[in-house]
N, CA, C and O atoms as CSV, one atom per row, in Angstrom:
chain,resi,resn,atom,element,x,y,z
A,1,MET,N,N,112.726,19.667,236.473
A,1,MET,CA,C,112.055,18.519,235.990
A,1,MET,C,C,110.524,18.422,236.633
A,1,MET,O,O,110.250,18.712,237.797
A,2,ALA,N,N,109.646,17.985,235.694
A,2,ALA,CA,C,108.067,18.445,236.271
A,2,ALA,C,C,107.839,16.946,236.901
A,2,ALA,O,O,108.174,15.877,236.390
A,3,VAL,N,N,107.235,17.148,238.044
A,3,VAL,CA,C,106.546,16.001,238.706
A,3,VAL,C,C,105.004,15.905,238.531
A,3,VAL,O,O,104.201,16.773,238.872
A,4,GLY,N,N,104.734,14.782,237.980
A,4,GLY,CA,C,103.256,14.355,237.838
A,4,GLY,C,C,103.106,13.647,236.274
A,4,GLY,O,O,104.083,13.470,235.546
A,5,THR,N,N,102.053,13.370,235.992
A,5,THR,CA,C,101.626,12.875,234.596
A,5,THR,C,C,101.073,14.008,233.972
A,5,THR,O,O,100.589,15.038,234.442
A,6,ARG,N,N,101.272,13.536,232.601
A,6,ARG,CA,C,100.707,14.599,231.565
A,6,ARG,C,C,99.404,15.097,232.000
A,6,ARG,O,O,99.299,16.323,231.973
A,7,LEU,N,N,98.460,14.481,232.368
A,7,LEU,CA,C,96.999,14.837,232.906
A,7,LEU,C,C,97.029,15.752,233.582
A,7,LEU,O,O,96.492,16.845,233.400
A,8,SER,N,N,97.974,15.223,234.858
A,8,SER,CA,C,98.059,16.353,236.296
A,8,SER,C,C,98.531,17.670,235.757
A,8,SER,O,O,98.145,18.730,236.251
A,9,LEU,N,N,99.560,17.597,234.506
A,9,LEU,CA,C,100.208,18.811,234.322
A,9,LEU,C,C,99.173,19.669,233.575
A,9,LEU,O,O,99.141,20.888,233.748
A,10,GLN,N,N,98.210,18.950,232.632
A,10,GLN,CA,C,97.225,19.653,232.045
A,10,GLN,C,C,96.285,20.405,232.653
A,10,GLN,O,O,95.962,21.540,232.304
A,11,LEU,N,N,95.694,19.591,233.854
A,11,LEU,CA,C,94.896,20.178,234.643
A,11,LEU,C,C,95.568,21.290,235.628
A,11,LEU,O,O,94.868,21.980,236.369
A,12,ALA,N,N,96.850,21.392,235.576
A,12,ALA,CA,C,97.401,22.541,236.370
A,12,ALA,C,C,97.077,23.881,235.751
A,12,ALA,O,O,97.238,24.887,236.442
A,13,ASP,N,N,96.654,23.982,234.563
A,13,ASP,CA,C,96.172,24.980,233.691
A,13,ASP,C,C,94.968,25.396,233.999
A,13,ASP,O,O,93.987,24.663,233.869
A,14,PHE,N,N,94.897,26.655,234.454
A,14,PHE,CA,C,93.444,27.269,234.632
A,14,PHE,C,C,92.545,27.006,233.557
A,14,PHE,O,O,91.465,26.444,233.737
A,15,GLY,N,N,92.942,27.380,232.484
A,15,GLY,CA,C,91.846,27.340,231.300
A,15,GLY,C,C,91.632,25.789,230.899
A,15,GLY,O,O,90.664,25.547,230.178
A,16,THR,N,N,92.397,24.801,231.279
A,16,THR,CA,C,91.667,23.373,231.036
A,16,THR,C,C,90.830,22.994,232.132
A,16,THR,O,O,89.908,22.203,231.930
A,17,ARG,N,N,91.049,23.475,233.288
A,17,ARG,CA,C,90.151,23.255,234.382
A,17,ARG,C,C,88.933,23.963,234.243
A,17,ARG,O,O,87.941,23.404,234.711
A,18,SER,N,N,88.776,25.138,233.671
A,18,SER,CA,C,87.756,25.905,233.194
A,18,SER,C,C,86.840,25.254,232.148
A,18,SER,O,O,85.611,25.242,232.206
A,19,LEU,N,N,87.603,24.714,231.183
A,19,LEU,CA,C,86.760,24.364,229.989
A,19,LEU,C,C,86.118,22.885,230.720
A,19,LEU,O,O,84.935,22.600,230.534
A,20,LEU,N,N,86.783,22.229,231.338
A,20,LEU,CA,C,86.180,20.997,232.012
A,20,LEU,C,C,85.026,21.210,232.890
A,20,LEU,O,O,84.101,20.399,232.931
A,21,THR,N,N,85.058,22.353,233.640
A,21,THR,CA,C,84.027,22.705,234.587
A,21,THR,C,C,82.842,23.310,233.808
A,21,THR,O,O,81.708,23.189,234.270
A,22,HIS,N,N,83.072,24.006,232.555
A,22,HIS,CA,C,81.988,24.357,231.801
A,22,HIS,C,C,81.377,23.265,230.875
A,22,HIS,O,O,80.248,23.454,230.425
A,23,THR,N,N,82.030,22.188,230.584
A,23,THR,CA,C,81.568,21.070,229.786
A,23,THR,C,C,80.568,20.385,230.685
A,23,THR,O,O,79.417,20.074,230.379
A,24,PHE,N,N,81.257,20.173,231.989
A,24,PHE,CA,C,80.350,19.300,233.082
A,24,PHE,C,C,79.074,20.249,233.465
A,24,PHE,O,O,78.036,19.679,233.804
A,25,MET,N,N,79.110,21.481,233.429
A,25,MET,CA,C,77.913,22.295,233.635
A,25,MET,C,C,76.886,22.339,232.365
A,25,MET,O,O,75.680,22.417,232.599
A,26,ALA,N,N,77.326,22.293,231.125
A,26,ALA,CA,C,76.682,21.955,230.029
A,26,ALA,C,C,75.825,20.663,230.197
A,26,ALA,O,O,74.606,20.572,230.050
A,27,LEU,N,N,76.792,19.592,230.567
A,27,LEU,CA,C,76.190,18.340,230.375
A,27,LEU,C,C,75.104,18.294,231.465
A,27,LEU,O,O,74.022,17.802,231.142
A,28,GLY,N,N,75.294,18.815,232.901
A,28,GLY,CA,C,74.243,18.881,233.730
A,28,GLY,C,C,72.934,19.523,233.222
A,28,GLY,O,O,71.810,19.055,233.409
A,29,PHE,N,N,73.282,20.860,232.437
A,29,PHE,CA,C,72.007,21.325,232.088
A,29,PHE,C,C,71.143,20.790,231.183
A,29,PHE,O,O,69.919,20.919,231.205
A,30,VAL,N,N,71.982,20.009,230.153
A,30,VAL,CA,C,71.216,19.128,229.146
A,30,VAL,C,C,70.495,18.127,229.770
A,30,VAL,O,O,69.350,17.865,229.404
A,31,GLY,N,N,71.128,17.448,230.815
A,31,GLY,CA,C,70.424,16.273,231.525
A,31,GLY,C,C,69.320,16.884,232.254
A,31,GLY,O,O,68.318,16.174,232.173
A,32,ALA,N,N,69.144,17.930,232.928
A,32,ALA,CA,C,68.105,18.648,233.422
A,32,ALA,C,C,67.001,18.887,232.380
A,32,ALA,O,O,65.849,18.583,232.690
A,33,VAL,N,N,67.265,19.416,231.151
A,33,VAL,CA,C,66.243,19.649,229.929
A,33,VAL,C,C,65.593,18.218,229.751
A,33,VAL,O,O,64.384,17.988,229.776
A,34,VAL,N,N,66.722,17.193,229.546
A,34,VAL,CA,C,66.101,15.997,228.887
A,34,VAL,C,C,65.029,15.221,230.067
A,34,VAL,O,O,63.938,14.698,229.843
A,35,SER,N,N,65.795,15.360,231.441
A,35,SER,CA,C,64.898,14.709,232.364
A,35,SER,C,C,63.476,15.310,232.511
A,35,SER,O,O,62.477,14.602,232.634
A,36,GLY,N,N,63.455,16.637,232.491
A,36,GLY,CA,C,62.344,17.389,232.483
A,36,GLY,C,C,61.295,17.041,231.627
A,36,GLY,O,O,60.115,16.870,231.930
A,37,LEU,N,N,61.797,16.957,230.594
A,37,LEU,CA,C,61.040,16.783,229.064
A,37,LEU,C,C,60.239,15.381,229.102
A,37,LEU,O,O,59.036,15.119,229.107
A,38,PHE,N,N,61.478,14.545,229.128
A,38,PHE,CA,C,61.161,13.054,228.746
A,38,PHE,C,C,60.802,12.040,229.909
A,38,PHE,O,O,60.121,11.064,229.593
A,39,VAL,N,N,61.222,12.192,231.304
A,39,VAL,CA,C,60.976,11.347,232.273
A,39,VAL,C,C,59.637,11.881,233.227
A,39,VAL,O,O,59.601,12.943,233.849
A,40,GLU,N,N,58.641,10.930,233.166
A,40,GLU,CA,C,57.403,11.358,233.642
A,40,GLU,C,C,57.355,11.249,235.279
A,40,GLU,O,O,58.218,10.690,235.955
A,41,GLY,N,N,56.159,11.902,235.790
A,41,GLY,CA,C,56.379,11.704,237.183
A,41,GLY,C,C,57.219,12.367,238.003
A,41,GLY,O,O,57.964,13.295,237.688
A,42,GLN,N,N,57.069,11.825,239.162
A,42,GLN,CA,C,58.061,12.345,240.591
A,42,GLN,C,C,59.394,12.145,240.104
A,42,GLN,O,O,60.237,12.993,240.395
A,43,LEU,N,N,59.739,11.082,239.358
A,43,LEU,CA,C,61.097,10.580,239.162
A,43,LEU,C,C,61.703,11.745,238.106
A,43,LEU,O,O,62.908,11.996,238.112
A,44,GLY,N,N,60.805,12.410,237.231
A,44,GLY,CA,C,61.176,13.420,236.272
A,44,GLY,C,C,61.616,14.859,236.906
A,44,GLY,O,O,62.521,15.600,236.522
A,45,ILE,N,N,60.788,15.015,237.894
A,45,ILE,CA,C,60.997,16.288,238.628
A,45,ILE,C,C,62.045,16.160,239.343
A,45,ILE,O,O,62.913,17.026,239.231
A,46,ILE,N,N,62.229,15.133,240.192
A,46,ILE,CA,C,63.329,15.118,241.187
A,46,ILE,C,C,64.853,14.935,240.436
A,46,ILE,O,O,65.891,15.371,240.934
A,47,SER,N,N,64.786,14.281,239.279
A,47,SER,CA,C,65.772,14.250,238.295
A,47,SER,C,C,66.456,15.525,237.608
A,47,SER,O,O,67.644,15.780,237.411
A,48,MET,N,N,65.261,16.251,237.308
A,48,MET,CA,C,65.427,17.528,236.845
A,48,MET,C,C,65.985,18.330,238.010
A,48,MET,O,O,67.017,18.969,237.805
A,49,THR,N,N,65.449,18.365,239.141
A,49,THR,CA,C,66.027,19.243,240.206
A,49,THR,C,C,67.381,18.966,240.669
A,49,THR,O,O,68.168,19.862,240.974
A,50,ALA,N,N,67.646,17.736,240.718
A,50,ALA,CA,C,69.108,17.377,240.948
A,50,ALA,C,C,69.965,17.735,239.944
A,50,ALA,O,O,71.085,18.034,240.358
A,51,PHE,N,N,69.766,17.820,238.443
A,51,PHE,CA,C,70.652,18.141,237.541
A,51,PHE,C,C,70.728,19.543,237.762
A,51,PHE,O,O,71.874,19.992,237.731
A,52,ILE,N,N,69.649,20.498,238.014
A,52,ILE,CA,C,69.625,21.791,238.038
A,52,ILE,C,C,70.514,22.395,239.217
A,52,ILE,O,O,71.208,23.394,239.032
A,53,ASN,N,N,70.450,21.713,240.469
A,53,ASN,CA,C,71.366,21.645,241.595
A,53,ASN,C,C,72.889,21.479,241.405
A,53,ASN,O,O,73.787,22.202,241.836
A,54,PHE,N,N,72.970,20.356,240.656
A,54,PHE,CA,C,74.546,19.956,240.326
A,54,PHE,C,C,75.212,21.152,239.376
A,54,PHE,O,O,76.335,21.603,239.600
A,55,THR,N,N,74.409,21.575,238.343
A,55,THR,CA,C,74.894,22.551,237.492
A,55,THR,C,C,75.094,23.911,238.377
A,55,THR,O,O,75.979,24.691,238.026
A,56,ALA,N,N,74.429,24.157,239.319
A,56,ALA,CA,C,74.600,25.489,239.914
A,56,ALA,C,C,75.470,25.258,240.741
A,56,ALA,O,O,76.259,26.200,240.827
A,57,GLY,N,N,75.753,24.199,241.576
A,57,GLY,CA,C,76.789,24.111,242.481
A,57,GLY,C,C,78.097,24.143,241.402
A,57,GLY,O,O,78.947,24.944,241.790
A,58,LEU,N,N,78.357,23.642,240.478
A,58,LEU,CA,C,79.338,23.779,239.552
A,58,LEU,C,C,79.828,25.291,239.137
A,58,LEU,O,O,80.984,25.711,239.083
A,59,TRP,N,N,78.618,25.972,238.863
A,59,TRP,CA,C,78.462,27.454,238.756
A,59,TRP,C,C,79.208,28.108,239.659
A,59,TRP,O,O,80.105,28.907,239.393
A,60,ILE,N,N,78.832,27.762,240.769
A,60,ILE,CA,C,79.390,28.481,242.124
A,60,ILE,C,C,80.761,28.145,242.333
A,60,ILE,O,O,81.554,29.027,242.662
A,61,ALA,N,N,81.134,26.927,242.171
A,61,ALA,CA,C,82.651,26.517,242.255
A,61,ALA,C,C,83.393,27.206,241.094
A,61,ALA,O,O,84.512,27.653,241.346
A,62,GLN,N,N,83.028,27.306,240.180
A,62,GLN,CA,C,83.718,27.922,238.984
A,62,GLN,C,C,83.847,29.492,239.091
A,62,GLN,O,O,84.842,30.108,238.710
A,63,SER,N,N,82.779,30.040,239.626
A,63,SER,CA,C,82.857,31.526,240.056
A,63,SER,C,C,83.773,31.760,241.176
A,63,SER,O,O,84.441,32.790,241.083
A,64,ILE,N,N,83.949,31.044,242.197
A,64,ILE,CA,C,84.820,31.156,243.143
A,64,ILE,C,C,86.244,30.838,242.690
A,64,ILE,O,O,87.218,31.566,242.884
A,65,HIS,N,N,86.243,29.678,242.071
A,65,HIS,CA,C,87.707,29.404,241.380
A,65,HIS,C,C,88.292,30.714,240.373
A,65,HIS,O,O,89.466,31.073,240.271
A,66,SER,N,N,87.318,31.185,239.809
A,66,SER,CA,C,87.735,32.292,239.050
A,66,SER,C,C,88.136,33.534,239.917
A,66,SER,O,O,88.940,34.321,239.417
A,67,LEU,N,N,87.735,33.737,240.949
A,67,LEU,CA,C,88.014,34.872,241.602
A,67,LEU,C,C,89.252,34.779,242.310
A,67,LEU,O,O,89.928,35.776,242.562
A,68,GLY,N,N,89.641,33.377,242.709
A,68,GLY,CA,C,90.865,32.905,243.086
A,68,GLY,C,C,91.972,33.022,242.007
A,68,GLY,O,O,93.083,33.466,242.298
A,69,ASN,N,N,91.675,32.651,240.864
A,69,ASN,CA,C,92.638,32.878,239.908
A,69,ASN,C,C,93.001,34.522,239.374
A,69,ASN,O,O,93.949,34.810,238.643
A,70,ALA,N,N,92.168,35.327,239.841
A,70,ALA,CA,C,92.134,36.714,239.179
A,70,ALA,C,C,93.260,37.458,240.170
A,70,ALA,O,O,93.744,38.555,239.893
A,71,ALA,N,N,93.613,36.666,241.412
A,71,ALA,CA,C,94.765,37.363,242.183
A,71,ALA,C,C,96.109,36.793,241.551
A,71,ALA,O,O,97.157,37.302,241.950
A,72,THR,N,N,96.174,35.708,240.531
A,72,THR,CA,C,97.442,35.353,240.175
A,72,THR,C,C,97.924,36.139,238.792
A,72,THR,O,O,97.094,36.783,238.150
A,73,GLU,N,N,99.039,36.070,238.452
A,73,GLU,CA,C,99.661,36.476,237.206
A,73,GLU,C,C,99.108,36.125,235.985
A,73,GLU,O,O,99.389,36.783,234.983
A,74,GLU,N,N,98.217,34.995,235.926
A,74,GLU,CA,C,97.771,34.073,234.784
A,74,GLU,C,C,96.913,35.014,233.996
A,74,GLU,O,O,96.130,35.806,234.520
A,75,GLU,N,N,97.143,34.853,232.422
A,75,GLU,CA,C,96.252,35.788,231.540
A,75,GLU,C,C,95.116,34.934,231.246
A,75,GLU,O,O,95.192,34.443,230.120
A,76,TYR,N,N,93.988,34.573,231.972
A,76,TYR,CA,C,92.918,33.909,231.546
A,76,TYR,C,C,91.939,35.119,231.448
A,76,TYR,O,O,91.839,36.049,232.249
A,77,GLN,N,N,91.152,34.885,230.159
A,77,GLN,CA,C,90.153,36.193,229.953
A,77,GLN,C,C,88.782,35.424,229.442
A,77,GLN,O,O,88.191,35.800,228.430
A,78,GLY,N,N,88.372,34.400,230.176
A,78,GLY,CA,C,86.939,33.769,230.039
A,78,GLY,C,C,87.276,32.625,229.362
A,78,GLY,O,O,88.395,32.506,228.865
A,79,VAL,N,N,86.263,31.587,229.268
A,79,VAL,CA,C,86.220,30.495,228.888
A,79,VAL,C,C,85.961,30.494,227.114
A,79,VAL,O,O,86.314,29.577,226.373
A,80,LEU,N,N,85.370,31.564,226.748
A,80,LEU,CA,C,85.260,31.596,225.113
A,80,LEU,C,C,86.603,31.830,224.595
A,80,LEU,O,O,87.057,31.191,223.647
A,81,LYS,N,N,87.317,32.856,225.290
A,81,LYS,CA,C,88.587,33.218,224.604
A,81,LYS,C,C,89.385,31.910,224.694
A,81,LYS,O,O,89.931,31.525,223.660
A,82,GLU,N,N,89.508,31.215,225.769
A,82,GLU,CA,C,90.143,29.811,226.098
A,82,GLU,C,C,89.837,28.922,224.827
A,82,GLU,O,O,90.788,28.474,224.187
A,83,LEU,N,N,88.645,28.677,224.476
A,83,LEU,CA,C,87.968,27.805,223.710
A,83,LEU,C,C,88.673,28.055,222.312
A,83,LEU,O,O,89.292,27.216,221.658
A,84,LEU,N,N,88.409,29.641,221.929
A,84,LEU,CA,C,88.906,29.925,220.615
A,84,LEU,C,C,90.422,29.971,220.627
A,84,LEU,O,O,90.862,30.029,219.478
A,85,ASN,N,N,91.346,29.963,221.553
A,85,ASN,CA,C,92.766,29.845,221.586
A,85,ASN,C,C,93.083,28.373,221.155
A,85,ASN,O,O,93.930,28.135,220.294
A,86,ARG,N,N,92.426,27.482,221.736
A,86,ARG,CA,C,92.418,25.949,221.359
A,86,ARG,C,C,91.837,25.550,220.195
A,86,ARG,O,O,92.134,24.430,219.778
A,87,VAL,N,N,90.945,26.335,219.476
A,87,VAL,CA,C,90.549,25.685,218.159
A,87,VAL,C,C,91.396,26.166,217.206
A,87,VAL,O,O,91.287,25.793,216.038
């Protein structure tokens, strides 16, 4: 019998976590572009820098997470393959 909620069981799958991380990275990058183009002055520069740093931090976390998953027996072949399998 599995312990945990349905959401926690879905998040146990590396592919689901990877898709979520890539979604947050895309949103962070879009936020950086929008704030860089449409927010004026120092606030725009600071917001753009914060969004870029957030996106870079997620990228590093995903890279480390992927390296850790490579040691397992799981058949993960990248986020694009994962997305194509779910569509």
